[in-house]
N, C-alpha and C positions, 0 to 999 in steps of 0.2 A: 474270432467272434466279431461280427459286424454289428454296429449299433443301429444303423438305419440302412435299409436296402434302397431307399429313394430319399430325395431331399425332404427333410422334415419341415412342416409348416411352422415357421417361427420368424421372429424379427431379426435374426442374425443370419449370416451366410457361412456355410461350411466351405472352407478353402480346400482342404484335403484331409485324408485320414491315413494313418500308417499303422501296421501291426508290428509288434516287437515280441521278442522272446528272451527269456533269461534262462539259459541252459535249455532244458526240455520243458520248462514251464511257460505256457503261452501267456502273453500279455494282451490286454484288450486293445481294440482299435480306438483311436483317440480323435475326436472332432476338434477342429481348431476354428475359432470364430474371428470374423473381422470386427471392425470398430462399431458396427451397428448395435442398437439396443438388443439385449438378449432377453428372450422370453423366459419367465420363471418356470413355466411348465417344462421347458426343455431341460433346464438345469436340474429340476427335481427328478426328471426322468433319468438323468445321469446318476443321481443319488440312488435310485432304485436299481438300475442296471449294474452299476459298478460297485455296489456295496460289498465290502469284504475283500476287494481286489486292489492290487497296486495299479495306479493309473499314472501314465506318463503323458504329460501335455507339452506340446512344443509348438513352434510357430514357423511357418514358411510363408513369406509374402507372395502374393499372386504374381507380381512382376519381379523377376530375378535379374541380377546383373549378368549381361551376356558374356562378360569376360570371365565370370566365375565358371561357366560351362567349359570354356576352352582351356582355362588355367586354374583348376581347382586348388592346387597347392599354393598358387600365388595369392589367392584371395582368402585362404584359410586364416582365421584369426589366431593371433598369438595367445599363449595360455593366459596372460594377464589381461587379455581383451575379450575373453569368452563371453562377457555379459554386457558388452557395450552396445549402444544403439546401432552402431554401424554394422556390427556382426549380425544382429537380428535383421537388419535391413537386407542382408544378403542371404537370408535363410539360416540364421544363427542359432545360438544355444541358450539354454536356461537350466538352472539347477532344479532338480526334482525334489519335492519334499516327501519322499517315501521312506520305507525302511532302509536304514543304513545310508540315507542321503544319496539317492540315485542321481546321476547326472546324464543328461542327454548330450551326446557329442555330435559334432558336425560330420556329415557323410564324407568319408575319405574317397580318394580317386578310385573309380572302378567299382564302387559299391552303390547299390541302389537304395539302401535304407540306412538310417542313422543307427548308431550303436548306443546301448545303455552301459554306462560304466558305474561300478558300485564302489562307494567308499565304505570303510569299516562301519559296522552298525553301531548305533548309539541311541540314547534316549531321545535326543532332539538334534536340531541343527544349531551349531554354534554361530556366534555373531561375527565371523571373520569376513574379510573382504570378498572371498569367492562366493559368498551367499547373498550378495546384493541382488535383489529382485529387479529384473530388467524388462518387465512387462506388467500389464494390469491383468488381474485375474480375480475371479470370485470363488470363495470356498463353497464347495458343493457337498462334501461328505463330512460326517461327524468328525470334528477335529478342532484344534485351536492353534493359532499361530501368534506368537509374541513378536511384534515388530517395533523398530524405532522408526516412527512415521514422521520424520522431519519434513518430507515432501507435503504432508498434510498440515503442517504448522504446529505439530505437537512436539514438545521437547522431552517427553517422558514416554517410555514404552507403552504400547497400546495392545490390548488383547483383541484378536480377530476371531470371530466365531462363524460357523456355517450359515449360509443363507437359509432363513426359515421359509416354510411353505407359504405360498400366497398366490393369488391370481393376478397380482400387479406385474407390470413389465419391469424388469430389472433396470436400475439406474445406478451407476457408480456413485453419483453425488448423494442420492437418497439412501444408499446402503453402504456407507463408508466403513462401518464396523464389520462388514462381511467381505470387504474388498481388499486385496493386496495390491498396493500401488507400486508402480515402477520407481526405483530409487530407494525403497525402504530396505533396511537391514533385517534379515530374518534371524531372530535370536533363538526362537524355539518353535518346533513344529511337532505336534503330538496328537494322538488320539484318532487319526483318520486312517492309518494303515494297519498292517498286521502288528500284533503285539503292542498296539497302542502307539506305535511310532509313526511319525510323518503326518502330513495333512494333504488333502487333495483339492486342487483348484482347477478351474477352466479358464483358459486364456480368453480375454475379451478384447484386448487391444494391444498394439505394439507401436514402437516408434513415436512419432509426434502425436499420435492419437491417444497416448497414455497421459496420465496426470502430470508426470514429470516432463513429458514431451510438450504438453500444452504450456507448462511453466516456462520451459526453455524458449518456446515459440513466442510467448508474451514478452520475454526479455529481448529476444532478437528483433521482434516486430512490435514494439509497444504501441498502445493506442495513440492516435495523433493528438497533439496538444493544441487546443484552441486558445492560444495566447495572443493577445492583441499586439504585443511587442514584435513577435515574429511575423504576424500578418502585415503590420504597418511597415516593417523593414522591407518587404517585397514591394509594397506600394511606393515607398520612398526611393527605392532603386529605379523604379519606373520614372519618378520625377527627375532623378539625376540623368536618366537616359534621355528625357526630353531636353534637359539642359545641354547634354552632349550633342543632341541633334541640332539644336540652335547654334551651338558653337561650331559644329561641323559645317553648316551652311555659311556662317560668317567667315570661317577660315578658307573655305573653298572660294568665296567671292574675293577675299583679300589676296590670296595667292594667285588666283586666275588673273586678277587685275595687274599683278606684278609680273605676269608672264612667266610663272614658274613652270618647270617641266611637268609632264603628266605623272611621272614617277614620284617627284617631290610633292606634287599636289596630293596624290593619293596617300602617301606615307604620312605626311604631316596632318592631313585631315583625319586619318584613322588614329593618329596619336592623340588627338583631342578627345576621342571617345574613351580611350584607356585612361586618360587623365581625369575626365569628369566622373567616370564610374570606376572607383578604385577596386582593383582585383583583390587586394588584401583585406577588404572590409569584413567578409565573413570570418576569416581567421582571426582578425584583430579583436572583434567584439566578443570572441569566446575566451580571451585571456582572463577577463574578470571572473568568468565562471570556473576556469581552471584553477585560479588562485583560491576561490571560495571552496572548491572541492578539496583542494589540498589542506586547507585549514580545517575543514570538517573532518577529514581523515585523521589529522593529528589529535582531534578531540574525540576520537572513537566513533565517528559517524561516517558510514560508508554510503556512497551514492553511486547507483548504477545508471542513472538517467540524468546527466548534467543539465539538460534543458529544464528539468524541474526545479533547479536551484533558483533561477530567476522567477519562476512561477510562485515559489514559496514566499517571495517578497510581496505578493499580492493577496495572500491568504486572508480571508475576512472572517472565517469561522473554523474552529478546530473541534473535532469530535474525539472523545476519549472513551476507550473501554474502561471498565471499572476494575474487575478482578485481575491482579497482576500488573495493571497499568497505574491506576490511581491508588490502589490498595496493595498490600503485601501479597506475595504468592502463597505463603504459608497460612494455613488455617489451624486454629486451636479449638478443640471441643469445649464449648462453654457450658453445655448442660443438655439434659434430656427431660422431656415432660410427656408422660404417657397421657393418653386421652381415650375416651370412649363415650358411650351413650350417657353415662352418668356425669360426664364433665372431665376436666383435667385434674391430674394428681399434682402433688408437690414437685417442684423442680429437683432433679437429681443431677448434681454437678459431675459426678463420676459415673459413667455408664456401667463400669464393672460392678457397681454396687446394686444394680438392678436385680430384682428377684428373677429366677429362671422363668422364662415365658417368651411369648412371641416377640415382644419388643427387643429383648436381649438377643434372641436368635436372629431377628431381622438385622440388627446392627452388625452382628458377627458374620452374616452370610450374604447380605445384599450388596455385592461389590464385584468387581472384575479384577481384583488383585491376583497376581500370579507369582510364582517363585522362579528365581533365576539363580542357580548355584546356592540355593537355600536362603536367598535374600528376597524379601517381598518387593515387587515392582508394580507400579500402577499410578493411578491418579492420587496426588497428594492428599486430597480431601478424604478419599476412601482409605488411604493408609492411616491417616489420623483416626478415622472412625474405628477401624479394626483394632488399632493399638489401644484405643480407649476402653475396649471391652475386655482386654486381657486374653482373648482367645488367640490360639496359634493356628497356622495354616499348614497343611500337609498336602502333598500331591501323590497320586498312586505311583507305585514302583512297578517296573517291568511292563507287562501288558495290562496291569490294573485289575486282574481277575480277583486278587485277594480283597481289594477295596470294594469291588462290585459285590462280592459275596457278603461282605460285612454289612452292606446297606441294601439288602434285599434283592440283589441281582441287578440293580439299576447301574447304568454306566456312570461312574463317578468322575467328575472333573476336578474337584478339590474337596478336602476334608477339613472342617473347622472343629478344633478340639478346645474345650473350655480349660481354664487354669485349674490346677489341683485345688479342691475345696479346702477351706480351713478346717483344722481338726475339730473345732467347735461346731461345724455345720453338720447337720444330719443327712437325711436322705433327699433333701430338696435340691441337690446339685444338678446342674445341667449335664446332658450327655452330648457326645459328639454328633455333628450333623454333616451331611454330605451335600455339596452343590452338584446337581445333576443336569441342570439346564440354565443357560444364561441368555438374557436379552439385553445387549449392551445399551449404554446411555445414548440417547439421540437428542440433539439440540432441538430438533423440530418437535419431538414428542415430549421433551422436558422430563424424561423419566428413564429408569432402567429397572429391570426385575430379574429375579432368579427363582428357580424351583429347588427346594432342599428337602431331604428326607432324613429321618432319624435312623438309628441303627436297627438292623434286621428289617428295615422297611416297614416299621410299625405305623408310621404316619408320615404324611408329606404336606408341605406348605409352599405356597407361592408368596414371595415377598416383593414389594415394590418400594422404590425410593425415588423422590423427585421433588419438583416444585410443589408447595402446599396446595396451590389452587388446582393443579393438574391431578394430584393424588386424591384430593377430596372429591373431584368430579368422577373418579372411578370407584369410589367407595359407596357402600350402602348408606343411604341418607341417615338412617337411624343410628349408625355407628359414629357419625361425625358430631363432636360436641357442639352445643349451641354457642359456646364462647369461642369457636374456631376463629372467626374474623377478628374478634377483639384481641385475642392472644397473639395472632399473627401480626396484627397491626402494632401491638405493643413491642414485640421483639424486633420487628423490622425497623421501627422508629429509633430503636436503640443501636441501629447499625449492625445487627446480627445477621449472619447468613443462616436462613431457616430452611430446613428440609423436612419433609413429612414422610412417614413410613406407614405402610398398610400391609395386610396379609390376608390369606384365606386358606382354609384346609383343602387338600386335594385327595383324591382317591389314590392310595399308595400303590394300587395294582396297575395304574395307568403306565403306558409306555411313554415316558416323558421326552424321548428323543423326537417324537412326532408332535409334541405339544406346540401349538401356535401362540404367538405373543398375544393376540387378541383374546384368546381363550384364557390365558393365565392372568390377564390384567383387568378382569371384569368382576363385579360383585365383591370388591375387596372390603375388608374391615379395618377401619382406621385404628392406627396404633399410637401415634403421637408425633411430637416434634423433636428434631435434632437441631440444636443451635450451635453455630460455630462463629467465632470471633475473627473478623478480618480487619486488621488495622490499616488506617490510611498511611501511605508512605510519607515520611517527614518532608520530602521535597514538594509534594503535590500542592499543598496550600499556597506556598510561596510562588510556584510557577503559575498557578491559575490566577492569583492576584496580579502578577506581572502582566499576564495576557489581558486581563480585564482592564487594567489601567491603560493599556495600549489600544483600547477599543476593539479588541479581538473577542468575538463571541465564543464562548466555551459551551460545549454540549457533552453530556454523558450518554453513552449508548451501551447498555448492559443487558445481559440475560437474567439478571437477578430481580428480586422482588422490587416493586416500585417504591415502597416505603423505605426499604433498605437503601435503595439508590438515592432517594431524596435526603436521607440522613447523611450519606457519604458526600453528596453534593454540598450540603451545609458544612460538613467537616472540612472540606477542601476549598472552601470559599467560593465555590461555583454559585451558590445561593447565599446571599448575605443574611445576617440575622434580622435585618429590618425589612426584608423582602418577603412577599407572600408567595405561596405555592398553590396553584389551582390545578386540580386533577381533571383531565379530559377523559370522559367516559363515553365511548362510542359503541353502540350495540348493533350487531348485524340484524338483518331481517329474518324473522322466523315465521312459522305458519300462523302464529297467533298475534304477532305484532309487527309493526313497521320499524325500520331502523331509526334509532334516536341518537342524538348527540347532546351531552350534558356537560356543563362546566361546574365543578364543585370546589368550594374554597376549603382549604385545610384550616382548622382552628387550633388553638394552643393546646388542646387536650388530646390531640391525635385522632379526632373524629371529624367527619364532614357534617356541617350543619347548614341550615338554610339561613342565608344572610340577605340583607337588603341590597338592592342594586346601588352601585357607586361606592361601596365600602372600601374596596381595594384601590379605587381610583383617587382616594384622598391623599395624593402626594406620594404614596408608596409604590415602588416598583413591584412587578409580579412576574413569576415564571410559571409556565405550564409544565405538567408532567403527564406522560401518557404511556400506556402499556402496549405490548406488541399486538394483542387482540384488538384493542381500540384503534391502534394505528392501521391495522388491516381493514377494519370496518370503515374507518375514516377515508381511506383511499378508495374503497369500493363504492361506498354509498354517499359520501360527502366530499367529492372532489372540489366543490366550490369553496369549502372551508379549509381545505388542506394547506394552501399557502399561508393563511393567517395563523394556523396552528403551528406550522413549521417555523414561522418568524418569531414566535414567542416561547416555544418549548425548549427547555433546558435539559430535561431528564426523559430519556426513552428507555423504558424497562421491559423486561421479558421479550427482548427482540431476538429473533432467530438470525442466523448468519445472512440469509437472503434478505431479510428486512433491513439489516444494517446496510447492505449494498444498495437497496432501494432507497433508503433514507439519504445516502450520499448523493445519489442521482437526482432525487427530488430537490435537494438543496442546490445542486448545480443548475437545475431548471429555473431557480429563482435568481440566477446569475451570481451566486456565491462562489468564491474560490474556496474549496473545501479541503481542509487538512484532516487526516485521520491518524490517530496514534493508538496502537494496540499490540497485543501479542496473542499467540495461539491460533488454532485453526478457525475459530469463529470469526476472526477479523480479517482473514486473508482476502475475501472478496471485496470488502469495503476498502482495504488498503490499496488494492489495485484500481478500484473505481475512483478513488479520491484524486484530486489534483496533486496533492502532496501526501504521500503515505509514509509514516514513520513507524517502523517495526522495532519493538523491543525484544524480539525473539531471534535466535540464531537458526531457527528452523528453515529448511530449504524453501518452504512455501512463502516465507517472508522475503525471499530474494526478489520476488516480483514487485515488492514495495520499493519505490525509488530510494528511500533512505532506510538504513538499518543501523541501530545504535547499540553499542556494546554496553552502555549503562542500562540498568534495569528500572530506571525511573524516567519521568517526563521532563527532566531538566534539559534534555536535548532539544525539546521543541522550541523554546525561545532562541536557542543558538541557531537552529535551522532557519528560523524566520529572520533573525538578524543578518545571517550570512546571505539569505535570499535578497533582502532589501539592499544590502551592500553590493551584491553582484548585479542587481538590476540597475542601481544608480551608476555603477561602473560601466555597465553595458551602454547605458544612455550616454555617458561621458565619452566613451570610446567611439560610439556611433557619431556623435556630434563632431568629435575631433577628426575622424576620418572623412566625414562630409566636408568639414571646413578645410582639411588638407587638400582634398580634390578641388574645391572651389578656389582656394588660394593659388594653386598651381594652374588651374584652368584660367583664372584671370591673368596671371603672369604671362602665360603663353599667348593669349589673345592680345594683350597689350604689346608684347614684343613682335607678334606677327604683324600688327598694325604699323609698327615702326620698322618693318622690313628686316627683322633680326630674330634671334631665338636664343635659348640657353644651350650651353655645351653639354655633351653627354656626361662629363664628370660633375658638372653643376647639378644636373638631374640626379645623378647617383648620390652626391653628397646630401642633397635635400631629402631623398627618399630613404637612404640607409642610415646616415649619421644622425639625422634629425627626426624624421617622422617615425621610422621603425623603432628606434631606441626608446623614444618617448612613449609610443603606444604600448610597447611591451611592459614597461615598468609602471605605467600609469595606473594599472589595476591592482597594484600590490597593497594598497591601503586597506586595512582591516575594518570590520564593522564597528559601529558605535556600541558602547557597553550598555546603552539604554534602549528599550523599545519605545519608539515615539508613537503617539496616538494617530498620526497620519501615515498613510501608506504612500510609497513613491509612485509617480505616474507610470503608465505602461504604454501610452500612445505616442507614437512618433509623429503623428499628424495633428497633434494638439496645437492650438494657437501659440502658447508660449514657446514651444519647441521650434516651430516653423518661423515664428516671428524673430526668435533669437538668431537663427541661421540667416535670415534675410538681412537683419540689421548688421550683423558681423560681416556678411559678404559685401554689403554696401560700404562699410568702413574699409574693408580690405581693398576694394577697387579704388576708393577715394585716396587712400594713402599711397597706393602704388602709382596712381596717376600723378599725385602730388610730388612723389619722388622724381618722376620723369620731368615734370614741369620745373621743379627746383633745379634739376641738372641742366636742362636746356636754357635756363635763365642765367646761368653763370657766364661771365665774360670770356672765360677760357674754353667754353664749350665748342667742340668740333662736330659738325653734323655728320650723319651717317652717309656712306656711299650707297645710293639707292640702286646702283646697277648690280650690286651683289645682294644675295638673299640668304637668310638663315644663318648657319654657323660660319659661313664664309665672311660674314661681317664682323666676326669676333676677333679680338676683344673690342668692346665699345662702351661708352659711358652709360647709355640707356640700360644695357644689359646688366652692368655692374650695380647701378642704383636699384633696379627692380630685384636683382638677386639678393642684395643685402637686406632690403626691407622685407622681402618675402621670407627670408630665413628667420628674421626676428618674429614675423607673424606666426610661424609654426610654433615657436616657443611661447609667444603671448597667448595664443589660443589654447595651448596645452594647459597653461595655468588657469585660464578663465573658465574652461569647461570642467575642470577637475574640482567639482564641488562635493563636499561630504555631508555637511549638516542637513538633517539631524540623523541620517542613517549610516553615515560613514565617518571614520575618524578624520580630523583635519589634515590638511596637506602636509604639515610638518611631521606627522607620524610616519609618513612614507619617506624614510631617510634616503633610500636609493634614488627615488624619483627626484627628491629635492637636490641631491648632489649632482645628478645628471643635468638637471635644469641649470644649475650654477655653472657647470663645466661647459655646456653648450652655449650658454650666454657669454661666457668668457671667450670661447672659440669664435663666435660670430663677431664679438667686439674686436678681437684680434685681427680677423679678416678685414674689418672696416678700417682699422687704424694702421696696423703694420702687417700687411699680408706677406710681404717678401716677394722677390722676383720669381723664385722657384714655384711658389704656390700660384701666383698669378699666371705663370706660363702653363702650369699643369691644368688649371681650371679654365684657362682662356678668359681671365678676369682682368678688367682694366684697373690699374692702380692709380687712384687719385693722389695727386701730389699736394693738395691743399688741406691742411689740418682743420681749418674752419669749416670746410664743406663736410669733412668726415664727422665732425661734432654735430653738424646740422642733421646728418642722416641718423645719428644716434638719438638726437632729440626728437626727430620725427617718429622713430620707433617707440620711444618712451611715451610720447603723446598718444600713439596708437594703443599702447597697453592701458593707459589710464582711461581712455574713452571706452575701450572694450569692457574693462572691469566695471565702469560706472553703468554702462548699458545693461550688463548682466545683473548687476545689483538691483536695478530698477525693475527688470523683468522678474526677478525672484520675489519682489514685493507684490506681484500679481497685477501690475498695471495693465498688461495686455488682456487680462481676463475681463476688464471693464469695457473692452472694445467689442465684445461679443454681442451679436444681435439678439441672441436667445439666452441672455445671462440668467434669466429666471425660468428657463425651460426645465421641465422635470427631468430627473436623472434617467439615463438609459437602463440602469439596473433595476430589475423588477423588485428586489427586496427593499431598495431604498424608496421607491414609489409606494410600496405597500406599507412601509414603516411610517411614512408621512400620513398615509390614510388612517392608520390605526391610532396615531398620536392625536388625530383630530376626531376620533370616535371614542369618547369617554364611556360609552355604554357597552363596549365590547371587551371581553366576552360576556354575554348575558348569563349571569350566575343562576344555577338551579332552574333553568328553563329549558325543558327538552326541545331540541330543534329537530325538525324533520327535513329530509332531502327536498330539494326544490321540485323534483319530479314525482313526489308523493302528495296525494290529496287526502285529507282527513275527513271522514264522513261521520257525523254524530247522529246516533240513533237514540231517541228518547222514548 
């Protein structure tokens, strides 16, 4: 049976189709799609054509491995590799979710078609390794698949349902609850094949075009980091290259004047380049990051992008998800309040005590909980909700015909049975109800719904559960109580998680398999509120207080109600008790009105009242709070106010996953370094977009986040920032040390070239290996400070303090090396050099020895001077290994000056001074060098060089700092209770 005789007009491409047979029973020809968007009409055609048949879907890529044709057996995958991406890339295999769990095998040599192999039949597919999904596909026939969707960021199993009918183009991002993603474990598959077994899906993408492939690609090729430290490092290397060029010209002139051979002239000239631009610089400055990464790992924080460690030291704002991040994962049912046209009833703390009726039925049926080996699995919130009703869940046995017959012939997905009624209760007990259609929860829609029928199909109902605002907008106006807003505000201010439920009767004779979501979720009747208590984690308040004391701005980004979010913000010290909250209300343009922007002040009684201008500016700080709808309207209609609102907003509520990502990018546009901490699928996009993403989830999607913490609370955030600051300071110290190392050796070589001599090879080796390399390796071992300081470390290598420090230290290096030469030549016993010999042929000599001794001490001196810790790093004495090596190397250099021995002098080609007074003079010169360098560095740390700037009062280059200065000088902003219009709108008044 052929599906299409010619290419079907759609947004996807058919790569090929193949017919299969099982015994004498023909199987259908199967289309396979590339990674292009798939048109829903085509998928729905599949549903109609393939209904009631077993479908086998597999994938062959358009481009094959040519070796596979010549050597099929060579490239055939091993049994344990049947589902790998590599095997799919060569025309590989996938498990089939049909009766008895069919498996598509790779074509063997000499056969033109693949073979279907059958496993023993069973009710569903188990969650073993061989059932890992290795491609992306969309469910097209009636069925359900229970998957562990770690690749989506969920840590609990998720129920996947068939794609509903619609005219929209299919998108895997918009239809996540209908899409099987690569890398998920298929726990159960039922309802789509014969006898209710299996499920049927169409392949939409493979390889790197799948969700997991995209995830792996983002790890292998992360987005470039726009960090000034790394940009300035390249620029500084160009400066060193310029220094090397000048030194090369000087060396060429000196050596040419001394009649050096062309070979010696070229080699020594090029030596100057390798000295001035140290080849070990990139490797050396990463040692601090490696040490920080190791310390983070010991604390249960894993980092897959070490370059982000330094960036975390410059974070200026940190965004936090609410549920599961600031608050506990678990929810407890706090109570139920029924509502209708007459108003709200009394609060019922135990839902199982509700009288039989739509509210109880909705709580028992409106969920996506499923059973795995008799145990309920699903969203923790829904598990708590169902548990509170006392109802039990059953799933159809076998092909489900018995359950279908019990409930009027409708195809039953699950049966909810009430608990046995008390002996004192009469005929008012509830009867079992069957769920016959599910529309899973969508973050964008903020709701989920089901269709349920009573026994024998006597009546049918559609139930909806979701955010109160969304549910109320779908209800008949007369059924929503007039106290809706007041009650919702009251519960939300108490920090409760509030959900609303609604229902409507349906025609029981309808075929609910074809019911569309839009049809089921209109003209609903309001039922009431379900309140759940979500406690703030005990660590949250302390961590937020720590960050705020360190002048780090904290923001909450949540999908929950704005009043609930404000309550949690106050509970975790994100908003202090003496600080005001101003709500931002932006309304989009409608046919009747222009878009408006209003700022309303929250009063003490939980309502918004009109206040006079300037009330909140009387010395009290304020925070803005905005909802997702207002944020969207603000971005669309009021872009000129967006930066000001972003600068002062602390609570972003009812935000969709895409809006969270957009928020991170908008903050980055203000030159913020943005951190994001969250868990779950809703935060994955923001975690990837942020400069520093910290995931509290072990889900695969969170791997794209630079940092993943084992701890389930935000206590890891200060640690990441402290390690980032320590790593950045260490990178600065190592960069300065490596720059000074090259400049010290550069000066030494040019001084000796001028004197017609040079250092010996072993002298170079001793200075490079025994001194510089050892010190550079252990210099970064110092740990971070235990306190978060209010200032952030610098990130620019081209700032005046950094360049000024290098210039002054270089001047002192040259001065003391030249002084050592002059002190040597001034001695009575000095013997001048033989100018007829050049380079190491003049060794040993007095000038070489004095420059070598002093430069050796300078390596040690600069290692101490540039290793600064306060206030972001522990003091030097905490780095015991570095301190011990400093003392050892200091002792070795002192020994080489005082008592080197004949063997050492001969090996290093070092002149042995015989006069102890002169040796002490060299040691005193080195000590003076140390004290002067230390004093100069201390003066620079006091900010003396900053006063030399010509533009000392110049505005900051960061947009958010300039905007903050502007708002601090604008006491009338924001204008309270005054509707603002976009600048491109004109108001016309008609009297």
